[in-house]
Each structure stands twice: as structure tokens, then as C-alpha cells.
N, C-alpha and C positions, 0 to 999 in steps of 0.2 A: 376557557382554556383551550388552546389549539390542540389538534390531534397529534399524538406522538409520531415522529418520523423514524422509520426503521429501515436500515440498509441491510439487505440480505445478500450475502455472497455465496454462490454455490460453485464448488470445484468441478473440474473436468471429470475426475474419477467417479463423481456422484451421479452423473447423468449420461455417461457413455460406458460401453463394455470395453474389454481389452483391445478390440480391433478398432475402436473409435466410433462404432455405430451407436446412435442414440438409443437409450433404453426407455421405451415408452412407459413402463411401470414407474420408473424413477421420476420421469418428467411429470406424469400424472399426479404422483404424490406431491411433488413440489408445487404444482399448480393448485392442488387442493389446499395445501398449507398456506399459500399466499392468499387465496380467496378467503379462507377462514380468518386470517390476520386482518385483512381489510374489513371484513364484516365486524370484527371486534372494535373497529374505530381507528386503526393505525393507518398512516400513509406509508406505503411500501415502495421502496426502490430496490430492484433486483440487479445485482452485478453478476453476470453469468459467464463463466469460462466454458470452454469446449469447442470454440469455433474451429480451431486448427485440428483438433481430434475428430470432429464431426466431418471434416473434409477428407480425412484419410480414405475411408471406404469409397467415397464418391469418385476419387481419383485413382482407385485401385492400389493404394499404398498400404503396407502393413505396419510400418514403423514411422514415428515422427522423425522427419529429416532434420538436418542441421543447417542447411544453406538457407539464407534469408529469402531468396526468390521463391523457392518452393513453399516455405512457410507462409509467405504472403499469399501465394496462390491458394493454398489450403484454407487460409482464413477467409479469403474472398468467396470460396465455394461453401465453406462450412457455416459461416455466420448466418446467412439467410435461411439455411436449413434448420438451424437451431431456433431462431426466433419465430419462424413460421410454425414449427411444430408446437412450441410453447403457446403461441397465439391461438392455435387451433384448440388447444386444451382449455384455455381461459375463456374463449368466446361463448361457450354454452352457459357460463356463469355470469355473462354480461360484463366481462372485464376486457378492456381494450389494452393491448400491449403496444408500447412505442419504443422503437430502437434509438439509443443514443450512443454514439461511438466517440470515445475520448482518448487522449493520450495524457500522461502526467504533465506534459508541458502546458496543457490547458490550465494548470493550477499555478503556473509561474507568471504568465502574461496577464496583467490585471484585466484588460479588456476581454480576453478569452475566458478568464475565470468568471467575470460577471455575466457574460453571455451564457455560459454553460449553466450557471446557477439559475438564471432567469428562465432558461428553457426547462430545466428539471422542475422548478417550482410551478411553472405554468402547466406542465403535464400533470402534476399532482393536483393542481386546482381543477383541472378538467376531468379528474377521475381516472386518468390513464395510469397504467402501471409501467413506469420506465424500465426498460431492460438495457443496462449499460454494459459495454465491453470496451476493451482497448481497441483502438483503431489499428489492428494488426496489419491491415493491407498496405499501410504506408509508413508505419512506425518501426524502423529497423531496431533501435535500441530496446524498445519495449518488448519485442518478440524475444530478443536475445537475453535481456537481463531483467525485464519487468515481470510483474505478475498482478493478477487481479485482486489479490489480498490488499496490497498497498493502495491500489486504485480505489477499492471499496472504502478504505479508511479515509482517503482524501475526499471522496464523495460525501461520506458521513460528516466530515468537518465542514465541507462546503454548505451543506443543508442544515447544520446545527442538529444533527440526528441525536435521538435519545439512546439508540442502540445500534451497534454493528454486530450482526450475527453471521458468523462464518461457518457454513455447512460443509462438511467433508466426509471422508469415509472412515474416520476414527472417532472415538467417543469424546476426545478432547486432548488436553495435555497430560502426559504421564510422567512419573518420576524417572523413567528410563524408556527406551524404545521397546514397546510391547511386542514388536516382531522378533526381538532378540532376547528379551528378558521376561520370563514368565512371572516374575515377582513384581513387575512394574504396576503401579497403582495410579488411578486417575486423581489429578489435582482439581478439586472442585472450585477453588477460589484462589486467585493470584492478586496480590496487592501491588507488587513491583516486578517487572521483568528484569532479571539480573543476568550477568554473564554465565553463571552456572546453569541457569535454565536454558539460555540460548545454546549452550554447548550440548545439552541433552537433545535439543530440537533437531539438530542435524541439518540435512539438505533437502532436496526435492523429494516429495512423497511418492511420485510415480513417473514413469517415462512418458505419460500422456499429457502431463501438465508442467507448468513452470514454477509452481509454488512449493508447498511442503510446509511443515510445522514452523520452520524458521521464519518464513515470510508471514505466517499468521501471527507469530509473536511480534514481528515488526509492525504489522497492521494494528495489533492490540495496543502497542505503544502509542501509535499515532492517535488512535481513538481515545486513549486515556488522556493525552495532552490536548484533545479536542473537547474534553468534558463529557464524553460519551461512554456508556458501559459497553463492553465487548464480551461476546460469548463465542466459544468454539465448541461445536457440537456435531454429532453424526446426523447426516441428512436423513437417515432411516428411522430416527426416533419419531414415534407417532405424535402428530400435532406439534412438531418441534418449534415452529415459528411462534405460535400462540403461547406455548409454554415458556419460551425464552422472554417474550414480551412481558408476561405476567411475573417474571422474576423467579420462576421455579427452576430447580436444578436439573439441567438437561445436558451438561457438559462441563466446561471450564469457563468461569466468569472472571472478568478483569474489572477492577474498580476504576472509575474515572478520577482524574486529578482535579483539584479545585481551580487551577490556572489553565487558561487556554492560550496556546501559541497561535499566532496568525498563520494563514495557509502557506505563505512563502517560506516562513521559517520551518514549518513542519516538513515541507518539501526538501529543504536543505538538510535538515537533521535526520530524516528517516527514509526519504524516498530516492535520494540520489547517492550513488556509490562514490566513495572518495577516490581521487586519482593520485593523491600524494599526501605528504605531511609537512607542516611547518612547525619547527621547534622554537619555543619562546622562553624567555627568562622569567624569573619569579615575579618581577615587577609588572611585566606584560600580562601574566596570568591574573594577577591581582586586579589590574585595570579592567580586564575583560569580565571577570567573574563578579567582582564587588562593585565596580563603577559603571559597567555597561558601556565601556568605551570601544572605539575602533582599535584594531591591532595595527600599531605603527611599525614601520620598518626598523626603527630603533630597537624594538624589543625582540626582533627575530634573531635567533642564534643558529639556525640550521634549516636546511631544506632536504626532504627525502622524496625521491620519485621524479618522474618526468611528466610535466603537465604544462598546459598553456594558461594564459589569462582567462578568467571566467570559469575555471575548473572548481569543483568542490573538493576541498581538502580537509583533512583532520588537523586540529591544532593540539599539540602536545607540549607538556612541560619538559624540562631537561631530564626528568626521571623517566620519560617515555609514556606518561599517563595521558590518555586522550581525554580532554575536558570540553572541547568545542569543535564545531564544524563551521565552515564558511566558504564563500565564493571569493577566490583570490583575485586581486586586481593586477597581478603580475604572473607571468609564467615562471617556471622553476629556474630557468637560466637568469632571468632578470632579477628575481629575488636573491639568488646566490651572489650576484654582482653588487647588490645593495645591502647586504647583511649589516644590521646594526647602525645604519646611517641615520643621522638626525636630519631634520627638515633643511637646515642650512647646508647640508652636505649632499643633497639630492639634486640632480639636474633639473633645471626649470621645465615645468610642464609634466614632470613625472609624479604620479600620485605618491603621497607620503604614507598612505595606508597600505598595508599588505592585504588586509580584509576590512572593509567598512562595517561599522556596527549594524547597519541595516541588512547586511548580508551575512551576519554571524549569529550562531546559536550556541549558547552555553548548554551543554548536554546535561540531562538529569543525572544525579549521582547514583 
């Protein structure tokens, strides 16, 4: 039986102080936890946030800026500082760290996906501890909209991981925001992430990072549909990585689903933001949900938003319920001009599908 693969994601606020400076004690604890987990027989991949925050003090800045150019400069300065310090802490234990920089688009292009997976698997075979981060120095959208929670979940899917462990500065998911509600209680196990839970999660957790509990719930969804268990726990818990691998209660655990979605459909469903909506009739919904067919122009009843071809859109029924997402083959203007047309009414050379079934995901209920 092969050793379990565990993806550990650690957030910015867990390894830096409010100024962005790296906290040696937090990094040393993380390194110790990772070494212990490897010694227990697990193959560990670390997804580590904090590059932008770590660059702040080096460039004499006090707050995270908003312009892309400065964010990229901060990432370029902070990323090597982060990995070098962690590597120095791991080296006395005989552990070699290897840096891997990815963007979520590496999970869309098949050749890039296979290459990234091969690289990570080879690093693990060589006994290296891969340290993964977004390639923030060149990826505009990832800095602006992305987060390492989703990236970690996609890496977990890529490697067929047994566990996705997200370490943060809170104990897990609560019934309400514990910063605002003294009666909020920890939820130890979640079977399904629903809209009520997502509403409680809110937005970003700190001004030093891009994630927050909402992005962790999105990552837990991805993990569940990858067949992996997910856990959100505080980075400060003693032996947290080994405890989570052993299945002991250290935070909030999410059960895996029996079905696995392929990586491209995971990316469409959970990792890309929607740019608009396509409204369909009851027959089209039935064809998509029950029969696994493409969305034809004949079933389109309306278009909401402004988007180009190849954009990700939500697919809703005439009551406004979102039940699918997909990559549209037409821009909003083109779709509007072709509403409800059948194949024999469409100009020659124009795709009859609004969304092809290979680019469509029926969302979990």
C-alpha cells in the first residue's frame, strides 16, 4: 500500500506578524510538524502563502498595496525569503525543500497539468518536500482574485491526495463569526457545504492575505469532489499535521464524496469566477442534468451580464436557480442574437451549442 499523500496549506497570517515580517517561532513549529508527519510515513506537499506579505518589510511598506505592479514586486522579493527560511529550518532534519510555482491555469491546459503532476510526483519520489505557491510575479488575476486555498485543493486533486489540511489562525469553522459573536461554537464535522454555511463564512480573514474562511470552504468543496478528506485547523495546535492525518479532531473536518470530478471540471465549477449568466428553459435543464447533454442555443431563454466567448458563466433556470456552470462558446452579444434558434436557423459555421458538455458542470445540489 502506497504512503498517503497529504497537502498542507498554511495561510499568511499563520507565518507572519501584522507588519508582514516572518515569525521564526511559527515557521519553526510548522517545520517540526512537517518533519513529524513525514516520519510517520506520509508524503507531504506544502502550499505556502505569505510571499507578498513577506516582501512588505523588505521594501519598507507597511500595508499591502492594491496595484498589480507593486504586488508582483513584493512577491518577487518575498517568495525567496519565505522558502529560504523554511529550507533552513528543515535542513538540520535532513529534509530538502523544493520550490514549485504554479497558477491555476496549469490545471486547465492538459500538457501543463501533466507536466506539473509529473514534477511534483518526482520530487516526492526523491524525498523532497515540495513548497508550492502561486506564481504571483507573473499572474495578474491570481493576485487579484485567487488564493492558495483553491490552489491547494487543485494540487490535492492532481496528486490524488488523501487529505487536504488548511492551517489558519482560527480553530476551524464556527456557527457564526467568533470575532463578533461570543456564542459562536466550533463545527467539528461538515457533510455538505451549503449556502447558509457560506453566508456565515464571510470574506477575507485578514488584510495580509487574499483568502479567508469563504475560500477555505470553496477549497473543501473541491477536495470533497476529489475524493479527499479536508480539515481546517489552527496552525498553533500542537502536532496538528500528525493529528489530522490520524483522523483525530483538531478543527473542522469535511467528508469526501464518493464521485470524483475531472480536474478541468473542478476548475470550471469551483476555481473560476462567473462572468455572467445564461437562462435556460425546463427542457434544456432536463437535458443537461438528466442526460448529460450540451446546452444548445435552442434552449437559451436569456443572457445576463457582459462577457466574451470562452468565459465561465452560471447556467440558471427560468426561476433563477443556478444549477450548472460552463465555458460559453459565444459572447453575450452573440448569444442574445441567437436566442432560441434551432440548428437549421443558425448561420453556417456558427456553433449550435451555447456550452459544450465537455465544458459544463452540473453543480452539486
